[in-house]
C-alpha positions as CSV (number, residue, x, y, z in Angstrom):
1,M,94.0,69.1,103.3
2,T,94.5,72.0,101.0
3,T,97.5,72.5,98.7
4,F,98.9,75.4,100.8
5,E,98.6,73.4,104.0
6,G,100.6,70.5,102.5
7,L,103.1,73.1,101.3
8,S,103.4,74.6,104.7
9,I,103.8,71.2,106.4
10,G,106.5,70.3,103.9
11,Y,108.3,73.6,104.5
12,F,108.5,73.2,108.3
13,L,109.4,69.5,108.0
14,A,112.3,70.5,105.7
15,L,113.3,73.2,108.1
16,A,113.4,70.8,111.0
17,G,115.7,68.5,109.0
18,A,117.9,71.3,107.6
19,A,118.4,72.8,111.0
20,W,121.0,70.2,111.7
21,W,123.1,71.2,108.7
22,T,123.6,74.8,109.8
23,D,126.4,76.4,111.9
24,A,124.0,77.2,114.8
25,P,124.8,75.7,118.2
26,R,123.4,72.2,118.7
27,S,121.0,73.4,121.4
28,R,119.5,75.9,119.1
29,Q,119.3,73.4,116.2
30,G,117.4,71.0,118.5
31,R,115.0,73.6,119.7
32,L,114.3,74.9,116.2
33,S,113.8,71.4,114.9
34,I,111.3,70.6,117.7
35,V,109.3,73.8,117.1
36,A,109.3,73.2,113.4
37,L,108.1,69.6,113.8
38,G,105.4,70.8,116.3
39,L,104.2,73.4,113.9
40,A,104.0,70.9,111.0
41,A,102.0,68.6,113.3
42,A,99.7,71.5,114.3
43,I,99.0,72.5,110.7
44,A,98.3,68.8,109.9
45,L,95.8,68.7,112.8
46,V,94.1,72.0,111.7
47,A,93.9,70.6,108.2
48,T,91.5,67.9,109.5
49,S,89.2,70.5,110.9
50,S,85.9,71.6,109.3
51,L,86.6,75.2,110.3
52,I,87.3,76.3,106.8
53,T,87.3,80.0,107.5
54,L,90.0,79.6,110.2
55,R,92.1,77.4,107.9
56,L,92.0,80.0,105.1
57,W,93.1,82.8,107.5
58,L,95.8,80.9,109.3
59,P,98.4,81.1,106.5
60,H,99.1,84.7,107.6
61,A,100.7,83.1,110.7
62,Y,102.4,80.4,108.7
63,L,104.1,83.1,106.6
64,L,105.3,85.0,109.7
65,A,106.6,81.8,111.3
66,G,108.3,80.9,108.0
67,Y,110.1,84.3,108.1
68,W,111.3,84.2,111.7
69,M,112.3,80.6,112.3
70,P,115.2,80.3,109.8
71,A,116.7,83.5,111.4
72,H,117.2,81.6,114.6
73,L,119.7,79.4,112.8
74,A,121.8,82.3,111.7
75,T,123.5,85.3,113.3
76,V,124.2,88.8,112.1
77,P,127.9,88.8,111.0
78,Q,130.2,91.5,112.4
79,T,132.0,91.8,109.1
80,A,131.1,91.5,105.4
81,T,130.5,87.9,104.3
82,H,131.5,86.7,100.8
83,L,127.9,87.0,99.6
84,E,127.6,90.5,101.0
85,G,130.8,91.5,99.2
86,L,129.3,90.3,95.9
87,L,126.0,92.0,96.5
88,R,127.7,95.3,97.4
89,R,129.9,95.2,94.3
90,G,126.9,94.6,92.2
91,D,125.2,97.6,93.8
92,A,128.2,99.9,93.3
93,I,127.3,100.2,89.6
94,V,124.1,102.2,90.4
95,T,124.2,103.4,94.0
96,G,126.4,106.4,93.1
97,H,123.4,107.8,91.2
98,L,120.8,107.6,94.0
99,H,121.6,111.1,95.3
100,R,120.3,112.5,92.0
101,L,116.8,111.3,92.7
102,P,114.4,114.2,93.6
103,S,113.4,114.2,97.3
104,W,109.7,113.7,96.5
105,I,110.5,110.4,94.7
106,V,112.6,109.2,97.7
107,R,109.6,110.0,100.0
108,V,107.2,108.2,97.7
109,L,109.4,105.1,97.5
110,E,110.0,105.0,101.2
111,S,106.2,105.2,101.7
112,A,105.8,102.4,99.1
113,Y,108.3,100.2,101.0
114,L,106.2,100.6,104.1
115,M,103.4,98.9,102.3
116,C,105.3,95.6,102.3
117,Y,103.6,94.8,105.6
118,P,99.9,95.3,104.8
119,V,100.1,94.1,101.1
120,V,99.4,90.4,101.9
121,P,96.4,91.0,104.2
122,A,95.0,93.6,101.7
123,A,95.4,91.3,98.7
124,F,93.9,88.4,100.7
125,T,90.9,90.5,101.6
126,V,90.2,91.3,97.9
127,I,90.5,87.6,97.1
128,W,88.3,86.7,100.0
129,V,85.6,89.1,98.9
130,R,85.8,88.8,95.1
131,G,87.0,85.2,94.6
132,G,86.1,81.7,95.5
133,G,87.7,78.9,97.4
134,E,90.0,77.9,94.5
135,D,91.2,81.5,94.2
136,V,92.1,81.7,97.9
137,T,94.0,78.4,97.5
138,R,96.0,79.7,94.5
139,F,96.7,82.9,96.4
140,W,98.2,81.2,99.4
141,V,100.1,78.7,97.2
142,A,101.7,81.6,95.3
143,V,102.4,83.8,98.4
144,L,103.7,81.0,100.6
145,T,105.8,79.4,97.9
146,S,107.5,82.8,97.2
147,G,108.0,83.6,100.9
148,Y,109.3,80.1,101.8
149,A,111.7,80.1,98.9
150,C,113.3,83.3,100.1
151,Y,113.3,82.5,103.8
152,M,114.6,79.0,103.6
153,S,118.1,80.0,102.3
154,L,118.7,82.5,105.2
155,P,120.9,80.2,107.4
156,W,123.4,79.6,104.6
157,L,123.2,82.8,102.4
158,I,124.0,85.2,105.2
159,S,124.5,88.9,104.7
160,R,123.7,92.2,106.4
161,P,121.1,94.5,104.8
162,P,122.8,97.6,103.2
163,R,121.1,99.9,105.7
164,L,123.3,98.3,108.4
165,T,126.6,98.7,106.6
166,L,128.7,101.8,105.8
167,D,126.5,102.5,102.8
168,T,125.2,106.1,103.3
169,A,123.5,106.6,100.0
170,A,120.0,106.6,101.4
171,R,118.5,110.0,102.6
172,H,116.6,110.3,105.8
173,T,113.0,111.4,105.7
174,S,110.2,111.1,108.2
175,V,108.9,108.0,106.4
176,R,112.4,106.5,106.5
177,V,112.5,107.1,110.3
178,L,109.3,105.1,110.6
179,N,110.6,102.3,108.3
180,L,113.7,102.0,110.4
181,F,111.7,102.0,113.6
182,V,109.6,99.1,112.4
183,L,112.6,97.2,111.1
184,D,114.6,97.6,114.3
185,R,111.7,96.1,116.3
186,F,110.1,93.6,114.0
187,S,112.9,92.4,111.7
188,H,115.6,89.8,112.5
189,G,118.3,92.1,111.2
190,L,119.5,89.8,108.4
191,N,119.2,90.3,104.7
192,T,117.0,87.8,102.9
193,F,118.4,86.8,99.6
194,P,116.2,86.9,97.5
195,S,114.0,89.6,98.9
196,G,110.9,88.0,100.5
197,H,109.1,91.3,100.6
198,V,109.4,91.8,96.9
199,A,108.6,88.1,96.0
200,V,105.5,88.0,98.2
201,A,104.3,91.4,97.0
202,C,104.6,90.3,93.4
203,A,102.8,87.0,94.1
204,A,100.0,88.7,95.9
205,A,99.5,91.3,93.2
206,G,99.5,88.7,90.5
207,S,97.0,86.6,92.4
208,V,94.6,89.5,92.8
209,T,94.9,90.5,89.1
210,A,93.2,87.2,88.1
211,V,90.2,88.0,90.3
212,A,89.9,91.8,90.3
213,P,91.9,93.3,87.5
214,I,91.6,97.0,88.7
215,M,92.7,96.1,92.2
216,G,95.4,93.9,90.8
217,A,96.8,96.8,88.8
218,I,96.9,98.9,91.9
219,L,98.7,96.2,93.8
220,W,101.2,95.8,91.0
221,I,102.0,99.5,91.3
222,V,102.4,99.0,95.0
223,A,104.6,95.9,94.4
224,A,106.8,97.9,92.0
225,G,107.0,100.7,94.6
226,I,108.1,98.1,97.3
227,A,110.8,96.8,94.9
228,A,112.1,100.2,94.1
229,G,111.8,101.4,97.7
230,A,113.7,98.4,98.9
231,F,116.7,99.3,96.8
232,V,116.6,103.1,97.0
233,G,116.1,103.0,100.8
234,R,119.0,100.5,101.0
235,Y,116.8,97.9,102.7
236,H,117.9,95.3,100.1
237,Y,120.5,94.9,97.4
238,A,119.7,95.2,93.7
239,A,120.2,91.4,93.2
240,D,117.8,90.7,96.1
241,V,115.1,92.8,94.5
242,L,115.6,91.4,91.0
243,I,115.7,87.7,92.0
244,G,112.8,88.3,94.5
245,A,110.6,89.5,91.6
246,I,111.6,86.4,89.6
247,V,110.7,84.2,92.5
248,G,107.3,85.8,92.8
249,A,106.7,85.3,89.1
250,V,107.7,81.6,89.3
251,A,105.5,81.1,92.3
252,L,102.5,82.6,90.4
253,A,103.1,80.2,87.5
254,F,103.3,77.3,90.0
255,A,100.1,78.3,91.7
256,R,98.2,78.2,88.4
257,L,99.3,74.6,87.9
258,V,98.0,73.2,91.2
């Protein structure tokens, strides 16, 4: 069993237990717990397989499951939560200046935020081609640790993303329309605190830097663009972005120790 498989099993087992300590209906708690336990068992079974290539690619699915499952234990609030109020007050310091950004910068940052979806597969491909088995393991430990750390808190730290509130600081562009189209169809509609997109992008970029410095530098630029785009586009609060970057850095350091 690899380190990242053990990490994933631990995450879904923890989620299965934590489900009973949320405010979700009992029926939903039970279903989520059963699914999480089943997924943990499935990962453990796969970990005994000799199909190494399959095992190294499957964490893409583990990351997606880790994102979606906690959302089933929370609901989108109709009014601002206490956490959301704190986040909005923190943003008020700088959001008033967003309208001063040139339109071309807004378009670039909106485009950069769109890269939060392919950044993990792209980084993994570089690691797969340029690195060895240990590099792939460290990559997944960093990426999954950062993602799981951000997703696990969702049922308790509930807030709406700023794009769904009365905040109208963001400007509409053709790329923003595409971003909103994707989010409306493939997002659970809740704000992850910290930002999983930022944390995972930083962890992925840092992992690639150790194997392919030039590609790593490019991915760090992309990660920075994702972080800035998340805030400028009002997809995340400033605190989400900042703490997400810290989580990604800590996950990178953790991955180098295992």
